[in-house]
N, C-alpha and C positions, 0 to 999 in steps of 0.2 A: 504493500500500500504506500503510495507516494505521500510524503509529508507536505503539509502546507508550509508556505514561507514563514508564517508566524510560529509554527511548531519548530521549524528549523532554527529560528532565532532563539527560541526558548531553550532548545537542546544545547545550542552553542553557548548560551549564557551560563547554563548549569555546568557544562564541562569546564569552561574557563574559570568560573568562580571556584569550583571544587579543586581544580589544579592549583590555584593560588592559595587556598585556605584550608583544604582538607576537612571542610565542614559541610554537612548537608545544606542544600540551597533551598530557600523558601521563595514563595511567589513574589513577595515584596522586593527581594534582592533581584529576582529575575526581571521584574518590571523596570528597575533602574538600569540594570546592565544591558538589557535588550532594547531599551528605548521604546517600549510598546505603549501606545496610548489606548489601552483597554483596561478593564477592571481587573482587580485581583482575583475575583471569582472566575473570570474567563481564563486567566493564566493558570489558576489551580485546576480547572477542567482540562486544559490542554496538557498540563503536567501529568494528570491522571491518565489521559489518553496515551501519552508517551510511555508511562509506566506499564500500561496494559499491553502496549505493542512491544515491550521488552527493551526500550531505549533508556529508561530510567529505573532506579530501584529506590525503595524507601526503607532505610535500615531500622527506623523506629517509627511507631505509629504517629507520634506527635511531631516528628522531625521533618525536615525538608527532604528533597530527593538528591540522589547521587547518580552519576552515569553508570550504566552497565557496560560490559564488554561490547555489546552490540551498539550501544550509544557511542562509545569511543570510536568504533570502526566507522560509523557513519560520519562522525566528526572528522576523522583523518581523511576519509575518501572524498568528502564533499564540502565540509564547512570551514576547516581551518585555513587561515591565510598564511602565505609564505612569511617566515620570519626574516627580517632584514638585519644582518649583522652590522653592528656599528664599527667605525674605524678602530675604536679602542679594542673591541673584541678580536678583530682580525689581526691587529698588531700583537695582542697577547698570545694568540695561537701561533703566529709566525715566530715570535721570539722563543716560545716553548719548543717548537719543532726544529730550531736551529741546532741540530746535532750532526756530527759527521757521519757519513755513510760507510765508514770503515767497518763498523759492526752493526749489521742489519738488525739483529735481535735487540740490541740496545736501543736503536732508534724506535723500533716498534714498541718496546717496553716503555720508553719515555712518552711516546704518543698516547699510550693507554693511561699513563699517570696524568697527562694533561687533560684528557677527556674526563677522567674521574674528578679532577679538581674543578673543572669548568661546570660540570653538570651536577656534582654532589651525589652521583649514583655510582655503583660499581661499574667498571669498564673492562672490556676485554679486547684483545687484538690477536689475530692469528694470520700467518702467511703460509701459503702452500706453493710448492713448485708445480710445474706442469705434470700431467699424469704419466707421460712417457719420456722421462729424462734419459739421455744416453751419454756415454763417454765420447768426447770428441777427440781427445789426444792423450797419449801416455808419454812421459819422459822419465828415464832412469838415470840418476846422477851418482857417480861413485864418490864415497866419502873417504873410506879406508878400504883396505883389501878385503875386510870381512863385513863391510856395512855399505849400504846405499840408500838413497832417498828416492821413493816413487812419487811422481807428481801426476795427478790426473786432472784434466779439465773437462767439464761437462759441456753439453751443447747449449747450456744457459750461461756459459762463461763463468761458472763457479769453479774455483781451483782449490784442491786439497792435496796435502802431501803427508808422507809418513816415512819415518826412519826405520829401516830394517837391519837387524844384526844377524849375521850368519855364523854357522859353525865351520865354514870352509871359505877359502879365499875366492874372490870373483874379480875378473878384469874389466877394464873399460870396454874392450872390444866385445866381450860376452854380453855386457849390458846393452850395448848398441844393437846387437843381433836380437836380443830379447825384446828391445823396444820396437824393432821392425815387426816382429811376430805379433806383439800385443796390438800395435796400431793396425795391422792387417786383419786380425781375427776378432778383436774385441771392441772395436769402436763402432758407434752407430747401432749398438744393440741394446734393447731394453734389459732390465734386470732379469727378466724371466728367461732370456736366451743365453746368459753368461754361463750358467751351469752346463747345459748341453754342449756348448762350444768348447768348454774346458775339457769335457770328456772326449770330444773328438780330437783335440790337440794332444791329449795324453796318449793316444794310440800310436803316435809317431814321433814324439819328442823324447829326447834323452832324459833319464830320471833326474839328473841334477838341474837341467834347464827347466823341466816341468815343475820342479819344486819352487823355483823362483817365479815362474808364471802363475802358479797356484797362489803364492803369497800376494802378488800384485793384483790379480783378478779378485781375490777375496777382499782386498782393500777397496777396490772399485765397487764391488757389490755392497759393501758397508756404506760407501758414499751415496750410492743411488737409493739404498733403503732408507737412509737418514733423511734424504731430501723428500721422500714420500710422506714423511710424518708432518703433522700440523702442530708445532709448538704453540701453546696458548699462553699469552701474557695477561694476567689480571691485575687490577689495581682498585683500591678504594672499596674493598668488600665491606669494611666496617661502616661505610657511609649508609648502608641499609638501616642501621639502628637509629639514624637521625630522622627517619620518616615514620609517621604514626602507624602506617600499615604494618611495620615490622618491629614494633616495640614489644610485641609478644614473642617470647622465645620460640613458642610453638610455630609461629608464622615464619620467623627469621631463619631458624636453624636449617631446614631443608634447602632453602635457597643459598645460604652461605656455604653449606657443604657442597652443593652443586658447583658453585663458583670456585671454591677452594680446590676441588678435585679436577677442575678444568675439563669436565665431561661435556664437550661441545659437539659430539657427534649428532646430538638431537636438534641442533639448530636448524631452523627451516631454510636458512640461506647458507651457501657455501662460498669459499674464496673463488672469485671469478664471476659470481652473479653480479649483474649490473645494477647500478643505482642505489637507492636507499630503500630498505625494507623495514616495515613496522609490523610487528606481530603482537596482537593484543590478547592477554589473558588466556582463555581456553583455546585460542587458536594455536597455542604452543603444544607440541606433542609430548614434551617431557613433563612429568607430574610435578616436579619442583618449580616449574615456571607457570603453572596453570592459573595462578592469581596475579601474575606479573606481566609486564610488557617488555619486549626486546626491540630496540631500534638499532639498525646496522647500516653501515655505509661501506662500499667496496673501494679498494684502491688497487693500483697497478704499478708494480715496481719495475716493469720491463723484463725482457728475457724470460717471459712466461711466468714470472713470480707475481701472484695475485693474493689479495687478502681481504679481511673484514675487520672493521673496528666498530665497536658498539657499546651500548649500555643496557643494563637490566634494572628495572625499578617497578614501582607500583603502576597500575593502570592509570593512576592520576598523575601522569607526566605531561609536561608542556611539549607535546609532540613536535610542533612547528619549530620551536626554538632549538630543541635538542637535535632534531633532524638537520637543521641548518648548520649547527656547530659540527656535527659529525661529518657532514658532507664537506665542509671546509677543511677539516683535519685530513680526511681521506684524499681530497684534491691536493693538499699540501704534501702528503707523503708521496703521491704519484709525481708531483712536480719536482720534489727534492731528488727522487730517484732518476728522473728523466733529464733534469736540467743541472743537477749538481749544486743546487743552492735554493734559497728561499723563494717562494712565489712573490710577485709584486704585492704590495699592501693594497687593501681595498676590498670591497664586497666581491663575492664570487663572480657576479655578472661582469664586473669590470675586469677581473682577472681573466675570465674566459675570453674576453675581447682581445686582451693583450696576448694571450696564448696564440690566437689565430693570426695576429699580425706578423708579417715577414721580418 
């Protein structure tokens, strides 16, 4: 059933008042917030209709109404206005994101802390490599006659190295020959193909040479396996306790445990999903999130590395403001990775224009 414009204004007023005050909203407050020139009785009747349709709830008989998950969903989809970041907010975010890209995990971790501080809700961030990463190149470097360094570069330009100690001497020429074999047989192959190819090589390689190949290929497999994992950074979990919805330990503990354990397989969005995602209350599939909302924005670090940054909090969140801040942080992470520095100051719209200019 399509809501009338007046009912939409009433619902919007209830959501925005409850977001600000965490208190049930009565008809008098709605009349002032919505600017409606109708009687309180008319507003009460409309609020009763909204409750009957599932958009509002009445926690106590004598109290005003609060939004339901269905009400928040309609608000997010149709009623909320875009939140315009101020110059001060963009400068604060830019300053906080000004970290070197030498250590990607540290940058993502710092970004999560920034979001937690800006929103006063728990924040999370995770980055994932492409699904099918392969080794682009092997290099073997002699250190001493019984030790060498193996260097592997992935097709996403990530470089790892490892020092190996042997029980027997090895020469530089032997390492060069092994490098040729490794680059001919084990590059551009996904993790699942390294084992079968290693078995094939074992059938015609000398035992001493095969031992070295097995060591290096095992290291390459560890690198590829590690890149397939999604390390999750969380920050500000204790912020939950500052909100009235979580001041009961019974309410707070399951969600705090979920965040602490970083069990994010149940998130409805994955690294690489486009845009901003808002999931409200029972729309979440994980039991720990059924009374909470999750807001997420995606970022792209290049070379196939994509991620999500988001917050978890009560359904009474300022969706427009938090979405805008998350989107800006996500764009900042993408910009830092692509441009090697901070984005220009200013609202996202202005920044987007500058990105497109030659």
